[in-house]
GUDOKE-115939 format. One record per residue (C-alpha): residue in three letters; y, x, z; residue number from 0. Coordinates in steps of 0.001 Angstrom, whole numbers. Each point is the difference from the previous one (the first is absolute). Layout:
// GUDOKE-115939
REC	Ala	Y	X	Z	NUM;
...
// end
This chain:
// GUDOKE-115939
REC	Met	-11464	95182	-9810	0;
REC	His	-2031	-3130	-777	1;
REC	Asp	1633	-2870	-1895	2;
REC	Thr	130	-2283	3065	3;
REC	Glu	1572	2696	2146	4;
REC	Ala	2500	875	-2730	5;
REC	Leu	892	-3685	-465	6;
REC	Leu	665	-506	3708	7;
REC	Val	2042	3189	323	8;
REC	Glu	2100	-749	-3094	9;
REC	Leu	692	-3576	1095	10;
REC	Gly	783	1079	3548	11;
REC	Leu	2508	2613	-1149	12;
REC	Leu	1478	-2420	-2524	13;
REC	Phe	574	-2814	2481	14;
REC	Leu	1431	2362	2616	15;
REC	Gly	2365	1343	-2635	16;
REC	Leu	1032	-3519	-996	17;
REC	Ala	628	-842	3659	18;
REC	Ala	2299	3005	330	19;
REC	Leu	1847	-920	-3199	20;
REC	Gly	383	-3583	1194	21;
REC	Leu	1560	1256	3213	22;
REC	Leu	2391	2199	-1998	23;
REC	Ala	937	-2937	-2235	24;
REC	Arg	730	-2159	3040	25;
REC	Arg	2181	2732	1513	26;
REC	Leu	1976	184	-3267	27;
REC	Asp	212	-3839	-284	28;
REC	Leu	-1774	91	-3351	29;
REC	Ser	-3064	-1691	-1458	30;
REC	Pro	-3232	2017	314	31;
REC	Ile	-900	-770	-3637	32;
REC	Pro	1755	3019	-1598	33;
REC	Phe	-1451	2289	2675	34;
REC	Val	-3522	-1293	-662	35;
REC	Leu	440	473	-3759	36;
REC	Val	1192	3579	468	37;
REC	Ala	-2957	724	2291	38;
REC	Ala	-2375	-1482	-2593	39;
REC	Leu	1509	2197	-2704	40;
REC	Ala	-675	3018	2221	41;
REC	Val	-3708	-845	367	42;
REC	Gly	-562	-1398	-3489	43;
REC	Glu	-542	1481	-3449	44;
REC	Gly	2040	3179	-319	45;
REC	Gly	1113	-202	3641	46;
REC	Leu	-13	2619	2712	47;
REC	Ala	-3297	-1048	1608	48;
REC	Pro	-1921	-2472	-2196	49;
REC	Leu	-2409	-2339	1763	50;
REC	Gly	-3626	117	-1040	51;
REC	Thr	-2502	-2398	1538	52;
REC	Ala	2542	-2527	1330	53;
REC	Thr	1359	-1011	-3410	54;
REC	Pro	-2675	-2611	-920	55;
REC	Phe	358	-1631	3434	56;
REC	Leu	3790	-166	-342	57;
REC	Glu	-239	-1509	-3482	58;
REC	Ala	-2293	-2785	1278	59;
REC	Ala	2142	-577	3095	60;
REC	Ala	3081	-194	-2230	61;
REC	Glu	-1373	-3140	-1683	62;
REC	Ile	-304	-1666	3407	63;
REC	Gly	3488	1269	849	64;
REC	Val	1532	-1886	-2933	65;
REC	Val	-1847	-3178	989	66;
REC	Leu	1202	223	3618	67;
REC	Leu	3582	770	-1082	68;
REC	Leu	115	-3169	-2100	69;
REC	Leu	-1750	-2043	2694	70;
REC	Ala	2667	1088	2499	71;
REC	Leu	2679	-832	-2550	72;
REC	Gly	-1342	-3536	-341	73;
REC	Leu	-7	-385	3777	74;
REC	Glu	3735	723	119	75;
REC	Phe	992	-3211	-1763	76;
REC	Ser	-795	-3660	272	77;
REC	Pro	-46	-2323	-3010	78;
REC	Asp	3112	-1714	1371	79;
REC	Glu	1864	3329	95	80;
REC	Leu	-981	727	-3590	81;
REC	Phe	1162	-3401	-1224	82;
REC	Thr	3258	371	1950	83;
REC	Ser	634	3410	-1548	84;
REC	Leu	-699	-1366	-3464	85;
REC	Arg	2336	-2926	563	86;
REC	His	2927	1988	1424	87;
REC	His	-382	3373	-1663	88;
REC	Gly	-2018	-580	-3161	89;
REC	Arg	3007	1118	-2037	90;
REC	Ser	326	3154	2103	91;
REC	Gly	-3665	750	-624	92;
REC	Leu	538	-364	-3750	93;
REC	Val	3000	2334	129	94;
REC	Asp	-2125	2466	1967	95;
REC	Leu	-2674	-51	-2688	96;
REC	Leu	2453	304	-2898	97;
REC	Leu	1893	2890	1588	98;
REC	Asn	-2872	2093	1330	99;
REC	Ala	-3008	-409	-2314	100;
REC	Pro	1661	895	-3364	101;
REC	Pro	1033	3554	1072	102;
REC	Gly	-3644	832	704	103;
REC	Leu	-1186	-1616	-3221	104;
REC	Val	2584	1850	-2112	105;
REC	Ala	-640	3300	1804	106;
REC	Gly	-3740	-334	-561	107;
REC	Leu	413	-578	-3713	108;
REC	Leu	2494	2877	-342	109;
REC	Leu	-2410	2322	1828	110;
REC	Gly	-2750	-860	-2470	111;
REC	Leu	-2172	-2143	2256	112;
REC	Pro	-2074	-2745	-1653	113;
REC	Trp	1391	-3490	468	114;
REC	Gln	-2438	-601	2854	115;
REC	Gly	1321	3074	1832	116;
REC	Ala	3595	-1055	-643	117;
REC	Leu	-832	-3437	1411	118;
REC	Ala	-1461	1622	3113	119;
REC	Leu	3122	2160	382	120;
REC	Ala	2112	-3174	-232	121;
REC	Gly	-1944	-1393	2952	122;
REC	Ile	463	3251	1927	123;
REC	Thr	3784	-67	-414	124;
REC	Tyr	233	-3750	623	125;
REC	Ile	-1491	-433	3447	126;
REC	Ser	1621	1217	3202	127;
REC	Ser	-2033	1113	3009	128;
REC	Ser	-286	-2978	2362	129;
REC	Gly	-1295	2241	2770	130;
REC	Ile	2814	2542	-211	131;
REC	Val	2719	-2638	-369	132;
REC	Ala	-1255	-2156	2901	133;
REC	Arg	-213	2994	2324	134;
REC	Leu	3405	1227	-1160	135;
REC	Leu	1650	-3343	799	136;
REC	Ala	-1566	25	3470	137;
REC	Asp	922	3633	710	138;
REC	Leu	3620	-556	-1050	139;
REC	Gly	304	-3215	2016	140;
REC	Arg	743	-2115	-3063	141;
REC	Leu	-2600	-2749	393	142;
REC	Ala	2675	-2455	1155	143;
REC	Asn	2552	1003	-2662	144;
REC	Arg	1224	-2621	-2458	145;
REC	Glu	-1303	1952	-3006	146;
REC	Thr	-3542	399	1360	147;
REC	Pro	-1377	-3415	-1105	148;
REC	Ala	972	865	-3572	149;
REC	Val	-1747	3380	254	150;
REC	Leu	-3149	-1587	1415	151;
REC	Ser	7	-2709	-2676	152;
REC	Val	101	2625	-2741	153;
REC	Leu	-2919	1825	1648	154;
REC	Val	-2000	-3235	317	155;
REC	Leu	481	-749	-3700	156;
REC	Glu	-947	3558	-959	157;
REC	Asp	-3149	-223	2075	158;
REC	Leu	-878	-3308	-1616	159;
REC	Ala	606	1615	-3390	160;
REC	Met	-2544	2671	944	161;
REC	Ala	-2666	-2694	-63	162;
REC	Leu	915	-620	-3639	163;
REC	Val	725	3569	-1098	164;
REC	Leu	-3291	1512	1176	165;
REC	Pro	-2294	-2237	-2144	166;
REC	Leu	2329	502	-2969	167;
REC	Leu	-245	3771	400	168;
REC	Ala	-3745	-94	659	169;
REC	Val	-653	-1785	-3301	170;
REC	Ala	2455	2163	-1950	171;
REC	Leu	-1368	3269	1424	172;
REC	Ala	-3565	-1115	-717	173;
REC	Gly	863	-39	-3691	174;
REC	Gly	895	-3648	-442	175;
REC	Gly	2827	-853	-2359	176;
REC	Pro	3161	-1944	802	177;
REC	Val	-1790	-3331	-422	178;
REC	Ala	-2744	956	2455	179;
REC	Ala	2599	1353	2426	180;
REC	Gly	1899	-3268	-243	181;
REC	Gly	-3223	-1859	725	182;
REC	Gly	-534	2109	3123	183;
REC	Leu	3558	-774	1094	184;
REC	Ala	-515	-3750	-539	185;
REC	Leu	-3292	85	1925	186;
REC	Ala	1635	1822	2902	187;
REC	Ala	2985	-2359	44	188;
REC	Gly	-2263	-3041	35	189;
REC	Thr	-2109	1478	2792	190;
REC	Val	3063	798	2117	191;
REC	Val	1386	-3518	-404	192;
REC	Leu	-3344	-1576	928	193;
REC	Val	-375	2206	3086	194;
REC	Leu	3561	-702	1116	195;
REC	Ala	-535	-3750	-331	196;
REC	Ala	-3358	164	1781	197;
REC	Ala	1404	2181	2785	198;
REC	Arg	2774	-2496	764	199;
REC	Arg	-2507	-2837	365	200;
REC	His	-3245	1600	1162	201;
REC	Gly	825	3493	1306	202;
REC	His	-838	-1075	3555	203;
REC	His	-3645	-466	-1008	204;
REC	Leu	-254	3659	-1033	205;
REC	Gly	1687	983	3240	206;
REC	Arg	-2620	-1903	2020	207;
REC	Leu	-2797	1680	-1980	208;
REC	Leu	1278	3490	817	209;
REC	Thr	1328	-490	3510	210;
REC	Ser	-1795	1270	3095	211;
REC	Pro	1041	1054	3508	212;
REC	Asp	-1510	3415	-832	213;
REC	Asp	2290	2251	-2090	214;
REC	Glu	-3004	1878	-1381	215;
REC	Gln	-1429	-3239	-1402	216;
REC	Val	3311	-898	-1612	217;
REC	Leu	262	3424	-1631	218;
REC	Leu	-3573	-15	-1311	219;
REC	Arg	286	-3529	-1373	220;
REC	Leu	3360	620	-1632	221;
REC	Val	-909	3343	-1586	222;
REC	Gly	-3352	-1348	-1173	223;
REC	Leu	1585	-3078	-1593	224;
REC	Thr	2790	2072	-1553	225;
REC	Leu	-2380	2494	-1588	226;
REC	Leu	-2130	-2838	-1389	227;
REC	Val	3022	-1760	-1496	228;
REC	Ala	1382	3287	-1317	229;
REC	Gly	-3302	794	-1694	230;
REC	Ala	-222	-3465	-1531	231;
REC	Ala	3609	221	-1207	232;
REC	Gln	-703	3378	-1588	233;
REC	Ala	-3035	-1433	-1773	234;
REC	Leu	2128	-2871	-1352	235;
REC	Gly	2659	2391	-1274	236;
REC	Val	2649	-1137	2488	237;
REC	Ser	85	3349	1937	238;
REC	Ala	-1534	733	3388	239;
REC	Ala	3428	621	1520	240;
REC	Val	1206	-3458	-1031	241;
REC	Gly	-3083	-1588	1568	242;
REC	Ala	789	1751	3275	243;
REC	Phe	3646	-1070	-182	244;
REC	Leu	-1034	-3635	-448	245;
REC	Val	-2324	138	3033	246;
REC	Gly	2916	1156	2144	247;
REC	Leu	2280	-2623	-1487	248;
REC	Ala	-2483	-2807	685	249;
REC	Leu	-199	599	3753	250;
REC	Pro	2118	-2244	2251	251;
REC	Thr	3074	1650	1542	252;
REC	Pro	-1025	19	3711	253;
REC	Phe	-3383	1542	-822	254;
REC	Ala	1565	2452	-2479	255;
REC	Glu	2213	1391	2773	256;
REC	Arg	-3062	821	2113	257;
REC	Val	-1862	1448	-2997	258;
REC	Arg	2903	2340	-841	259;
REC	Arg	-236	1533	3465	260;
REC	Ile	-3769	469	-272	261;
REC	Leu	12	1265	-3580	262;
REC	Thr	2910	2464	127	263;
REC	Pro	-1846	3122	1268	264;
REC	Leu	-2831	-443	-2523	265;
REC	Arg	2460	-662	-2830	266;
REC	Asp	2039	3077	843	267;
REC	Leu	-3085	2235	86	268;
REC	Phe	-1309	-1149	-3369	269;
REC	Ala	3484	-89	-1529	270;
REC	Ala	382	3670	933	271;
REC	Thr	-3256	796	-1819	272;
REC	Phe	1335	-1854	-3051	273;
REC	Phe	3177	2102	-144	274;
REC	Val	-2031	3160	544	275;
REC	Ala	-2454	-921	-2768	276;
REC	Phe	2881	-665	-2394	277;
REC	Gly	1597	3359	802	278;
REC	Leu	-3333	1821	-337	279;
REC	Ala	-189	-974	-3665	280;
REC	Thr	3391	1583	-775	281;
REC	Asp	418	3709	-680	282;
REC	Pro	3276	1210	1576	283;
REC	Ala	628	2138	-3098	284;
REC	Asp	161	-3180	-2096	285;
REC	Ile	2916	-1349	2054	286;
REC	Val	2460	2762	-934	287;
REC	Pro	300	-928	-3726	288;
REC	Val	608	-3694	764	289;
REC	Leu	2358	559	2944	290;
REC	Pro	3232	-309	-2068	291;
REC	Ala	-1220	-3315	-1465	292;
REC	Ala	-1017	-1227	3468	293;
REC	Leu	3403	917	1462	294;
REC	Leu	1875	-1730	-2822	295;
REC	Leu	-2176	-3098	265	296;
REC	Ala	456	-12	3780	297;
REC	Ala	3792	186	-361	298;
REC	Val	91	-2860	-2525	299;
REC	Thr	-2314	-2293	1957	300;
REC	Ala	1723	761	3294	301;
REC	Ala	3189	-1307	-1606	302;
REC	Thr	-1767	-3091	-1383	303;
REC	Lys	-1473	-790	3439	304;
REC	Val	3441	268	1573	305;
REC	Ala	1221	-2444	-2650	306;
REC	Thr	-2918	-2328	801	307;
REC	Gly	782	-88	3715	308;
REC	Trp	3719	-356	-720	309;
REC	Tyr	-681	-3066	-2161	310;
REC	Ala	-2562	-1587	2367	311;
REC	Ala	2204	372	3085	312;
REC	Gly	3016	-1251	-1946	313;
REC	Arg	-1855	-3242	-731	314;
REC	Asp	-167	-535	3774	315;
REC	Gly	3744	506	340	316;
REC	Val	-306	3435	1620	317;
REC	Gly	3045	2289	-109	318;
REC	Thr	152	3306	-1839	319;
REC	Pro	-1187	2265	2872	320;
REC	Gly	-3063	-2210	511	321;
REC	Arg	-677	-98	-3726	322;
REC	Trp	47	3801	-82	323;
REC	Arg	-2397	151	2962	324;
REC	Ala	-2329	-2482	-1709	325;
REC	Gly	-59	2094	-3162	326;
REC	Thr	-674	3330	1668	327;
REC	Ala	-2730	-1523	2176	328;
REC	Leu	-2011	-862	-3129	329;
REC	Val	68	3465	-1611	330;
REC	Ala	-3178	1449	1566	331;
REC	Arg	-3225	-99	-2033	332;
REC	Gly	-3343	626	1671	333;
REC	Glu	-3411	-1500	523	334;
REC	Phe	-130	-2551	-2810	335;
REC	Ser	1451	2368	-2591	336;
REC	Val	-2857	2346	918	337;
REC	Val	-2504	-2875	-277	338;
REC	Ile	1145	-689	-3571	339;
REC	Ala	-28	3693	-887	340;
REC	Gly	-3483	395	1481	341;
REC	Leu	-1244	-2894	-2122	342;
REC	Ala	1399	1661	-3133	343;
REC	Val	-1424	3425	826	344;
REC	Ala	-3431	-1477	717	345;
REC	Ala	142	-1803	-3360	346;
REC	Gly	421	3253	-1921	347;
REC	Leu	3723	780	104	348;
REC	Pro	79	3155	2166	349;
REC	Glu	3354	1040	-1475	350;
REC	Leu	1669	-2793	1977	351;
REC	Gly	-1144	1459	3330	352;
REC	Pro	2407	2976	243	353;
REC	Leu	2992	-2073	-1131	354;
REC	Ala	-760	-2814	2457	355;
REC	Thr	-601	2467	2835	356;
REC	Ala	3337	1752	-573	357;
REC	Tyr	1821	-3325	-392	358;
REC	Val	-1396	-1476	3233	359;
REC	Leu	596	3243	1908	360;
REC	Val	3673	-31	-1005	361;
REC	Leu	737	-3649	786	362;
REC	Ala	-2168	-281	3129	363;
REC	Val	2254	2678	1475	364;
REC	Ala	3311	-784	-1734	365;
REC	Gly	-169	-3763	648	366;
REC	Pro	117	133	3819	367;
REC	Leu	2581	2800	-115	368;
REC	Leu	2224	-2007	-2337	369;
REC	Ala	-280	-3080	2220	370;
REC	Arg	1243	2033	2965	371;
REC	Leu	3149	1214	-1762	372;
REC	Pro	3313	-1572	1032	373;
REC	Val	1234	-2833	-2191	374;
REC	Pro	2048	1573	-2841	375;
REC	Arg	3736	-595	22	376;
REC	Leu	-216	-2132	-3147	377;
REC	Ala	-2500	-2333	1719	378;
REC	Arg	2187	-534	3057	379;
REC	Pro	2200	-3049	267	380;
REC	Glu	3656	804	-487	381;
REC	Arg	2132	-302	3076	382;
REC	Pro	3191	-1999	-323	383;
REC	Ala	3073	2128	-263	384;
REC	Thr	2160	127	3094	385;
REC	Ala	3736	-154	-74	386;
// end
């Protein structure tokens, strides 16, 4: 079979398989991410049916997938929402960071990873999956619950932190020392602040530049601009993903709502190729030795996320059942943990891949299941005694 024929057949079978797995995930009320990772393990190195000619295409498409994921993330929030979250839940965001990043950092050092790998593992354990959590809240009918604003504020602050964490990791993984990494963090922070300020005052100008009655024109203009900004950001050492996030953040809210609808199918397609490409680089046999560490780390950071949600909802005056629901809603890890792990693996830390894969697989499944459990007796308000 010629290379072109083999490429088309492999991609066709792969996408049909992913469609079937997505349908299964929906039937089970779970995120498709763990299913995609398992499928990628099956067709990757050491898998049941390794892909051949499609691998280079998937690796290139994966880079675009990360850019579109972060662009879509930026479209979810307006500068006003970010400033509101910082004002009302800045302390909750700090508690989130202090509770959930150190377990990954300590685990990485204990497992013998270099400090850069331990830093990447701290990012993996820190950030919840915005996609899984948002869908979970909608599926469970909790969007109007009193604890939900606290949950969303924590997610907003985590997503904003991603814009700072990615440049820090990029510099550290490229071999830069702590001083250089700190410089990358300062550059990213300054860029984010400038974009936020500019978006509040002049975002409508960018919206007018990209708008068109034709959806195809909007998509081409937006993707073209995003890839240009992402490439420029990468060249400046800020990270391509952060550049894409800032493009999404800079768009005015009414236009961003239309763009989300247009962009979603393309984002989902390329995001799937990103998860597949990450799984392809992991040998399933390498997961078995790190599975006990992944399970222990998952148990610890599930507990710390519950504590985070408990604290954040408590600051809004939510009762104990709502605080428990807020905590369990935040447990799931997913797309952005994989983004961080993929960055580390690409930078020469392949040993982080199996651990991150096992960790995300466990919590992407356990998080939604935990959120569906009844409120424990200890988290229920006590009923007054009757005579």
